[in-house]
C-alpha positions as CSV (number, residue, x, y, z in Angstrom):
1,M,-40.5,24.5,10.7
2,T,-39.3,23.9,14.1
3,W,-41.3,22.8,17.2
4,Q,-41.4,26.3,18.5
5,D,-43.1,27.5,15.4
6,Q,-45.7,24.9,14.9
7,Q,-49.3,25.9,15.3
8,L,-50.8,22.9,17.2
9,P,-54.4,22.2,18.0
10,E,-55.5,22.9,21.6
11,E,-54.8,20.1,24.0
12,H,-52.3,18.5,21.4
13,P,-49.2,16.7,23.1
14,P,-46.2,18.9,22.9
15,V,-44.1,18.2,19.8
16,R,-40.4,19.0,19.3
17,S,-38.9,18.6,15.7
18,G,-36.6,20.4,13.3
19,K,-33.1,20.0,14.9
20,I,-30.2,17.8,13.9
21,G,-28.2,15.9,16.3
22,V,-24.8,14.5,15.9
23,L,-23.7,11.7,18.4
24,L,-19.9,11.1,18.8
25,V,-19.3,7.5,20.0
26,N,-16.1,6.0,21.4
27,L,-15.5,2.5,22.8
28,G,-16.0,2.8,26.5
29,T,-14.7,2.9,29.9
30,P,-15.4,2.0,33.4
31,V,-17.0,4.7,35.6
32,A,-14.1,4.5,38.1
33,P,-11.0,2.5,38.4
34,T,-12.2,0.2,40.9
35,T,-12.3,-3.5,40.6
36,A,-16.0,-3.6,40.9
37,D,-16.7,-0.9,38.2
38,V,-14.0,-2.5,35.9
39,R,-15.9,-5.8,36.5
40,R,-19.3,-4.3,35.3
41,Y,-17.6,-2.7,32.4
42,L,-15.9,-5.8,31.2
43,A,-19.0,-8.0,31.7
44,E,-20.7,-5.7,29.2
45,F,-17.9,-5.3,26.8
46,L,-16.9,-9.1,26.8
47,S,-20.6,-10.2,26.5
48,D,-21.1,-8.5,23.1
49,R,-21.1,-11.4,20.4
50,R,-19.3,-9.1,18.1
51,V,-16.5,-8.7,20.3
52,I,-16.3,-12.3,21.4
53,E,-17.5,-14.6,18.6
54,I,-17.8,-17.8,20.8
55,P,-21.1,-19.2,21.4
56,P,-22.5,-17.9,24.8
57,I,-23.1,-21.4,26.1
58,A,-19.4,-22.0,25.7
59,W,-18.1,-18.4,26.6
60,Q,-20.2,-17.3,29.3
61,P,-19.0,-19.8,31.9
62,I,-15.5,-18.8,31.0
63,L,-16.1,-15.2,31.4
64,R,-18.3,-15.4,34.7
65,G,-16.2,-18.1,36.2
66,V,-12.8,-17.2,35.4
67,I,-12.1,-13.8,33.6
68,L,-14.5,-11.6,35.7
69,N,-12.9,-13.1,38.9
70,T,-9.4,-12.4,37.9
71,R,-8.9,-9.6,35.2
72,P,-10.8,-6.8,36.8
73,Q,-8.4,-6.3,39.7
74,K,-5.4,-6.3,37.4
75,S,-7.2,-3.9,34.8
76,A,-8.3,-1.7,37.7
77,G,-4.5,-1.2,38.7
78,A,-3.8,-0.2,35.1
79,Y,-6.7,2.2,35.0
80,R,-5.5,3.9,38.0
81,K,-2.2,4.7,36.5
82,V,-3.9,6.8,33.8
83,W,-6.9,8.1,35.6
84,S,-7.0,12.0,35.7
85,E,-8.7,14.6,37.7
86,D,-11.4,14.8,35.0
87,G,-11.8,10.9,35.3
88,S,-11.3,8.5,32.4
89,P,-9.1,9.9,29.7
90,L,-11.1,8.6,26.9
91,A,-14.3,9.8,28.3
92,A,-12.8,13.2,29.1
93,I,-11.3,13.6,25.6
94,T,-14.5,12.5,23.7
95,K,-16.4,15.0,25.9
96,R,-14.1,17.8,24.8
97,Q,-14.3,16.8,21.3
98,A,-18.1,16.8,21.4
99,A,-18.0,20.3,23.2
100,A,-15.6,21.8,20.6
101,M,-17.9,20.3,17.7
102,D,-21.0,21.8,19.3
103,T,-19.3,25.1,19.5
104,A,-17.9,24.9,15.9
105,I,-21.0,23.4,14.2
106,G,-23.9,24.1,16.7
107,A,-23.2,27.6,17.4
108,A,-22.7,28.4,13.7
109,S,-26.3,26.9,12.9
110,E,-27.9,29.0,15.7
111,G,-28.5,26.0,17.8
112,R,-30.2,24.0,15.3
113,V,-27.5,21.3,15.4
114,I,-26.7,19.6,18.9
115,V,-23.6,17.8,19.2
116,D,-23.3,15.0,22.2
117,W,-21.3,12.0,23.0
118,A,-21.7,8.4,24.2
119,M,-19.6,5.4,25.1
120,R,-20.5,2.0,23.5
121,Y,-19.8,0.3,26.9
122,G,-20.4,2.0,30.1
123,E,-21.7,5.5,30.4
124,P,-23.0,7.8,28.9
125,A,-24.9,5.0,27.1
126,I,-25.9,5.3,23.4
127,P,-29.7,4.8,24.0
128,D,-29.7,7.4,26.7
129,R,-28.0,10.2,24.6
130,L,-30.0,9.3,21.6
131,A,-33.1,9.7,23.6
132,A,-32.0,13.0,24.8
133,L,-31.3,14.2,21.3
134,H,-34.7,13.0,20.1
135,D,-36.3,14.7,23.0
136,A,-34.6,17.9,22.2
137,G,-36.2,17.8,18.8
138,C,-33.7,16.3,16.8
139,D,-35.5,14.2,14.1
140,R,-32.3,13.7,12.1
141,I,-29.3,12.4,13.8
142,L,-25.7,11.8,12.6
143,L,-24.2,8.7,14.4
144,A,-20.6,9.2,14.5
145,P,-18.5,6.2,15.7
146,L,-14.9,7.6,16.3
147,Y,-13.1,4.6,14.6
148,P,-11.2,5.5,11.4
149,Q,-10.8,1.9,10.4
150,Y,-13.8,-0.2,10.2
151,C,-14.3,-3.4,12.3
152,A,-17.2,-5.4,13.2
153,A,-16.2,-5.4,16.8
154,T,-16.2,-1.6,16.8
155,T,-18.1,0.4,14.1
156,A,-20.8,-2.4,13.7
157,T,-21.6,-2.8,17.4
158,V,-22.2,0.9,17.7
159,V,-24.7,0.5,14.9
160,D,-26.2,-2.5,16.5
161,K,-26.9,-0.5,19.6
162,A,-28.3,2.4,18.0
163,S,-30.6,0.1,16.0
164,D,-31.7,-1.6,19.2
165,W,-33.0,1.8,20.5
166,L,-34.3,3.0,17.3
167,R,-36.5,-0.3,17.1
168,E,-38.3,0.6,20.2
169,Q,-39.1,4.3,19.1
170,R,-42.7,5.1,17.8
171,W,-41.5,8.2,16.1
172,Q,-38.0,7.3,14.6
173,P,-35.5,10.1,13.8
174,S,-33.8,9.4,10.3
175,L,-30.4,8.2,11.1
176,R,-27.0,8.7,9.3
177,T,-23.7,6.8,10.2
178,L,-20.3,8.3,9.7
179,P,-18.5,6.0,7.3
180,P,-14.9,4.8,8.2
181,Y,-12.3,7.3,7.2
182,H,-9.2,5.2,7.3
183,D,-8.1,6.7,3.9
184,D,-9.7,10.0,4.0
185,P,-7.1,12.7,2.9
186,L,-8.3,15.0,5.8
187,Y,-7.6,12.2,8.2
188,I,-4.2,11.4,6.7
189,D,-3.4,15.3,6.4
190,A,-4.2,15.6,10.2
191,L,-2.1,12.6,11.2
192,A,1.0,13.6,9.2
193,S,0.7,17.3,10.6
194,D,0.1,16.4,14.2
195,I,2.8,13.6,14.2
196,D,5.3,16.1,12.9
197,R,4.5,18.6,15.5
198,Q,5.0,16.1,18.3
199,L,8.2,14.8,16.8
200,D,9.5,18.4,16.5
201,A,9.0,18.7,20.2
202,L,11.0,15.6,21.1
203,D,14.6,16.1,22.4
204,F,15.9,13.3,20.1
205,E,15.2,12.2,16.7
206,P,13.6,8.7,16.4
207,E,15.1,6.2,13.9
208,V,11.7,4.3,13.8
209,L,8.2,5.4,13.9
210,L,6.0,2.4,14.9
211,L,2.3,2.6,13.9
212,S,0.3,0.5,16.6
213,F,-3.2,-0.4,15.9
214,H,-5.4,-2.4,18.2
215,G,-5.3,-6.1,17.3
216,M,-8.1,-8.3,16.4
217,P,-8.1,-12.2,16.1
218,A,-6.6,-13.3,12.7
219,R,-9.7,-15.2,11.8
220,T,-11.6,-12.0,11.4
221,L,-9.5,-11.1,8.3
222,A,-10.4,-14.6,6.8
223,L,-14.2,-14.0,7.7
224,G,-14.1,-10.7,5.6
225,D,-13.7,-8.1,8.1
226,P,-11.8,-5.2,6.2
227,Y,-10.0,-4.0,9.5
228,H,-6.7,-5.4,8.7
229,C,-6.6,-3.9,5.2
230,H,-7.8,-0.4,6.5
231,C,-5.1,-0.4,8.9
232,H,-2.3,-1.1,6.5
233,K,-3.9,1.4,4.0
234,T,-3.7,4.1,6.7
235,A,-0.1,3.2,7.5
236,R,0.9,3.4,3.8
237,L,-0.9,6.6,3.0
238,L,0.5,8.3,6.1
239,E,4.1,7.1,5.1
240,A,3.6,8.5,1.7
241,K,2.2,11.7,2.8
242,M,5.1,12.5,5.1
243,A,7.4,11.6,2.4
244,E,5.5,13.9,-0.1
245,R,5.9,16.8,2.4
246,G,9.6,16.1,3.1
247,L,8.9,15.2,6.7
248,R,11.1,13.0,8.5
249,T,13.1,11.7,5.6
250,G,15.2,8.7,6.7
251,L,12.5,7.7,9.3
252,R,11.7,3.9,9.2
253,F,8.0,3.1,9.4
254,R,6.7,-0.1,10.9
255,T,3.1,-1.3,11.6
256,S,1.9,-3.6,14.4
257,F,-1.0,-4.8,16.3
258,Q,-1.5,-4.5,20.1
259,S,-3.7,-5.8,23.0
260,R,-3.7,-9.6,22.5
261,F,-6.2,-11.4,24.4
262,G,-6.6,-15.1,24.9
263,R,-4.8,-17.9,23.1
264,A,-6.2,-17.6,19.6
265,K,-3.9,-16.4,16.8
266,W,-4.2,-12.4,16.5
267,L,-3.1,-10.1,13.6
268,E,0.7,-9.7,13.4
269,P,3.3,-8.5,14.1
270,A,2.4,-7.7,17.8
271,T,3.4,-4.4,19.1
272,D,5.4,-5.9,22.0
273,D,7.2,-8.1,19.9
274,V,8.3,-5.4,17.5
275,L,9.6,-3.0,20.4
276,M,11.6,-5.8,21.7
277,D,12.8,-6.9,18.1
278,E,13.9,-3.3,17.4
279,G,15.7,-3.1,20.7
280,R,17.5,-6.3,20.1
281,K,18.5,-5.3,16.7
282,G,20.2,-2.1,17.8
283,T,17.5,0.6,17.2
284,K,18.2,3.2,20.0
285,R,15.5,5.9,19.4
286,L,12.0,5.0,18.5
287,A,8.5,6.7,18.8
288,V,5.1,5.0,18.7
289,V,1.8,6.4,17.6
290,A,-1.7,4.8,17.6
291,P,-3.5,6.2,14.5
292,G,-6.5,4.0,15.0
293,F,-7.4,5.7,18.4
294,S,-9.2,9.0,17.9
295,A,-8.4,9.7,21.7
296,D,-5.9,8.6,24.4
297,C,-7.1,5.7,26.4
298,L,-5.7,2.9,28.6
299,E,-4.4,1.1,25.4
300,T,-2.3,4.2,24.5
301,L,-1.3,5.7,27.9
302,E,-0.7,2.6,29.9
303,E,0.1,-0.3,27.3
304,L,2.1,1.8,24.9
305,A,3.6,4.6,26.9
306,L,4.5,2.7,30.0
307,E,4.7,-1.1,29.2
308,G,6.1,-0.2,25.7
309,K,8.6,2.0,27.1
310,E,9.8,-0.8,29.5
311,Q,9.8,-3.4,26.7
312,F,12.0,-1.2,24.5
313,E,14.5,-0.2,27.1
314,E,14.9,-3.7,28.5
315,T,16.1,-4.9,25.0
316,G,18.6,-2.1,24.5
317,G,16.6,0.8,23.5
318,E,17.3,4.3,24.9
319,G,15.2,7.3,23.5
320,F,11.4,6.1,23.6
321,A,8.4,8.5,23.0
322,A,4.7,7.5,22.9
323,L,2.9,10.2,20.8
324,S,-0.6,11.4,21.8
325,C,-3.6,10.5,19.4
326,L,-5.3,13.4,17.6
327,N,-7.4,14.1,20.8
328,T,-8.3,17.8,20.7
329,S,-5.3,19.0,18.8
330,Q,-5.9,21.8,16.3
331,A,-5.3,19.4,13.4
332,G,-7.6,16.7,14.9
333,L,-10.6,19.1,15.6
334,A,-10.3,20.7,12.1
335,M,-10.4,17.3,10.5
336,L,-13.3,16.1,12.7
337,E,-15.4,19.1,12.0
338,A,-14.8,18.8,8.3
339,I,-15.9,15.2,8.0
340,L,-19.0,15.8,10.3
341,R,-19.8,18.9,8.0
342,R,-19.5,16.8,5.1
343,E,-21.7,14.0,6.5
344,L,-24.2,16.6,7.4
345,A,-24.6,17.9,3.9
346,G,-28.1,18.3,2.8
347,W,-29.2,18.5,6.3
348,I,-27.4,21.8,7.0
């Protein structure tokens, strides 16, 4: 019975229920590529104790006294290089993914399913969008962090934020969380198909396909975070799938980790080191793809596509291509719809 069908006693407060919500969540972005907006975004992001695992009494003076007074201006410049007419690429793509899923799943359910989107840091905020879904009558919500590989600094912090909101609700909706899908055949198939499609469109044949994942401090592996293992399993399965299909025979695969920050030891090898190493060793043609990102963002469009190209060419490389993430590609949307439908089983 939906809220429209209920026969409520006279003067009973309005009640909305019977709908199902899906909230797609990505990492986050400043609302504009300005120093002030980037500072606000970084203050939230770098204050999350799952992201920076240093006691606040030691970390906050560094963050407030040094980092937020130096890094925002540089980062704002990088954001301006990739900002589009639709705003932040990450936000714009995630919004389009949600709209596509609302059409594919919501329309098919005759409006019983509502698909929305949020950013973990920045806007639209998770609590605001959960509240909007709940107000619309969603008493069951699938929380969908769009991180294929589980990491405490990504997936877990999304669940943390949703739990904070849930704790304050008198009438709590039932909440499910999309599991990591790093080894899901649907995801591996989508990657293989879309990468092959993009390689076909190049005007050169790469010798190397570099799979670049976001880096994490090396200590997280020792502490039990499965992220490093998930990344390598994705890489292994993707290479095997492309070989199984007879795609790009002779293409050499490498795996690396990007976006190092601070002085701590990070997961290795680092993407910038690998790009320069390949150039020095005589590799002339290389393509890089970021399988751990569900949508293109600063790290793929600026760090890989622009900085990576310079690093490779400065050390002798000639042909370089940064492939797009799955984004709203046909393969990407088909995969996303299939895994969401699977996780909604029993609800729809």
